[in-house]
N, C-alpha and C positions, 0 to 999 in steps of 0.2 A: 677353383675353389680344389686346386689341388697344386704341385711344384711346378709346373711350363710356365713359361714364360707369360704373361697376360696377356699378349697379342697373339698366341698357339690357340686357346682356349674358343676365340672369339671366329679362328677360320674354320669355313665347313670342314667336318671331319670325315674318312676312307674312302671308297671307290664309288660311285653313282648309283644312286639305287635304283633296280631294275623294276620292282610299281609300276602302272602307269596312273597319273591322275586322274582322281574320281571328278567327273563332268558333272554329276549331280547328286551330291552327298547323302547316304541314306537317312532316313525318317529317325534313326538313331544312330547319333557318332559314339563308336567305343568311346570306354571312359576315360581312358589315359592315353595322352596325346604326349609325342615326344619327337625329336629331331633324330631320322635317319637319316645317315647317308655316308658319305666316303671322303676322301681326299679332294677331290672335286668341287661334292656340291653336298647338301644336306637338306632333307623334304621333310615337313610337316606330317607326323604319321599317326594314325590311334591305334589303341588296343585294347584289347576288354581284359580285365583284370586277371582272368586265367589263362592269358595268350592266346586267344583264338579273335576272328575277323580282323587281324592287322591289315589297315589301309589306308594308302596315302590320299589326304586332303587338300593339298593344293596343288598345282603344278608349278609355284612359283620357289625358287630355294629358300629355307626357312630357317631361323633354329631357337632357341629357347622358349618355346612355348609355354602358355600362360592361360588356363579355363579363367572366364571370366562367372563371378559369383551367380547370376543366373545360369550358367548350363548353357549359354548360347554362342558366344565367342569366343573366339581365342584370340588374346594378344600374341605377335611373335615379330622375332628379328628378319626382316629382309636380306641376303645376301648379293642379291644382284648386281651384278659389276661390279662385287668387293663393296659397294657401299651400302652399310650396315643401318637401314631407317626401321623405324617401328609402323606398325603393321596389325589391323586388327581383321581376323575373319571370322565370316559367321557361319551359322550350319544350314544357312539357304544356299549358301558355295560363293556368296559376295567378299569378295576383299575390298577393305578401305586402309588406305595408305593416312599413317598421322601424323609424321615428321617430314621435314624436307632440310634438313640440315646438313649438305653434302660436306661440308668442313669438318664435322663431327659427326662420329658413329656411335650408336643406340645400342644397347645392351643390356639382358637381365630384367624384363619388363615383369611387372608383379598390378593388381586390381587392386582398388579399395576397396571393402568388404559391402558396398553399396553400389559399386559396378560404375561411378558415376567418375573414377580417376586413376590413372594409372602411374607407377613410380617407376622410373629405369635409371639406368645409370647413362654416362655420355662423354668420351671423350674425342681427341683428335689430336692431328700433330700440334704442338706446342701447346695444348691443352689440357690442364688440370680433369682428372675422373671426378667428376661428379653425381650426386643425385637430381633428376629432375622429376620434379610431376606435369603429368599433364590431362586437361580435360577428353573423357571417353570419345569425343567428338573430334578432337587434334586441335580445341583451340587452348587458352588459360597457360600455357605451358609456364613454369618458375623454376628455379632452381631451388632445391631442399638443402642441400649440403652449402658448406664455404669454410667450415673449421677442419675438416679433416680433407686429405684426400688420397684417391685412388678405392673410394667407395664402391662397392657392387653387388650384386645380387641381393636388393632388397627383398623384404616380404612382408606384407601389412598385417599387423595386428587384426582379429576378427572385430574388433571395439572399434574397430576407427582412429585410437589414438597414438598410436607407435608403429614404426616402422622397425625390424629387424633388419641389419648389412650387416658385410664385410670389410674389411678393412685390410688389407695383409691376409694374417691368420688369424685375426680378431675379429669376434662378432659384436657389433656395435647396435644400441637404440638409438635413435631420435624419436621426438614426438613428433608427430606428422604434419606441424603447422612448421618446422624446421628448426625450432630452439631444444635446448638441453640434451647434445648429444653427448651419448655414455659411456662408456665401455664395460662388457657383460662378463665374455670369460673366451679362452682362446678356443677359435675354431672357425670352420667353414658351413657356406650354404645354410643360414637358417631358417629352419620355416615353421611357421607358428600350426599348434594345434588347432581342429576347427571350433573347441569350446576356449579358446585363447589359455588355458595355465600351464602348455607346455610349450618345448622351442624345440624341434631335431634339430640338429648338425651333425656335420661329418669330422671327422680327422683323420689325415693323411698320415699312413704309418711310416713315411717318409723324414717325418720332422716329428712325431709324437711317439713315444713308448708305445702306447696302446689305439691302432688305427683302428677306424671304422665310423659305424654310427653311434649316435647317443641320442637321449633326448635328455630335458634340464626344465625344472620350474621354470615361468619367465618370468622369475627372480636370479637364477642365474645357480640356481643351490639344487639338491638332490638327482645330483647327473648319473645318468643310468644308461649304460652301456647295452646296446641293442645286440649288433651286429659285430664280428671280428676280421671281416676284411681288409686288410691294409691298405684297398686304395676304394673301399664304397663311397660312397658321397651322391652327390642332390637328392635328397630326400625330399617327398611329398608325401602327405597324410589321406588317407581315406578321409570321404564326408563323417563317416560315423567315429574317426579317430582307432579304430580297433588295430590297423594296418599301414604302411608305409612300404612306397614304392622306390626305387633308388635306383642306380647304374653300377656297376661292378666290373671291373678291368678283368678280364677273362683270355687269359692268349694274346695281347694284344688289342684285344677289341673290348668293347665296351657293351654289357647285355644288362638287359633292367630286370630287375628282381621285386617278388613282394612278399613283405615280410611282416609276421603281427608285430605288435609294437613289445613286446614281450622277449623280442629276439626267436621268436619258434616258428616253424612251418614257412621255411626260407623258399620261395620258386621262381626258377626262369618265368619269362615270360614272353623277353622280346631276346632273343640271341641267335645270332647268323654271324655271315662273315661281314656284315657294313656294326659299323658303330650306333649305339643307341642311346641318346643322351637325354640330358633336363628333361624328365618325366613331371610331365602335370596331371593330377585326377581330377577331374569334375566333381564341382561339389556339388 
């Protein structure tokens, strides 16, 4: 969702995290999960929307977390040994591996609204990047896209019928059955609002005259600018649709912020010497 080469987006970001892994997760995991890390490793971390209570959730290298609809599981990509595979972490502290595709790397997981499936992008040397769908128990994998290349950053609509995703710097839609691919609007990192009426997305100021976060009606009209940061990215909605969490470039680091959907009351919630990426707000 930025102008960096595609491969750089999937390598764990900045210096190793100093927080220790949580052996037994707390009864209530903070609502926003994200990737916190450095040049060597990135860790699955959670924080409250007011910036308090930040803690690491898993001892394994992880990135691109996504809450399940029931708020009890987090899909993420494990970069152990530089082999990106899809895993699911549960609030009871257990972790389960879903994919075993050493020749292909998985990225960008997102849950179906009923929590039974996960859509993700897969790519590898000599392999075109496509979207795939897998059952939440690791079975039933199938390729979703075939007529577009370099698709990633999928997000499932709340009604379960449509998946928004990114191809280069264009937001596309595809029916959940893999048919009817169509282009929607220029932008990156689409995220459906909880009621399904709007889609948040980002535009990088290096490519567009106006950078920042935007929202639009689900049909691609009524575009509204929410933030003006030239490198704001990775939006995700609060459960009531009134706020968004996003990543903002800050002096070479990436800090997480929360903002009202009208652009007011921006507040940093994770800003430190590390990179804070890919936030997901528990439904």
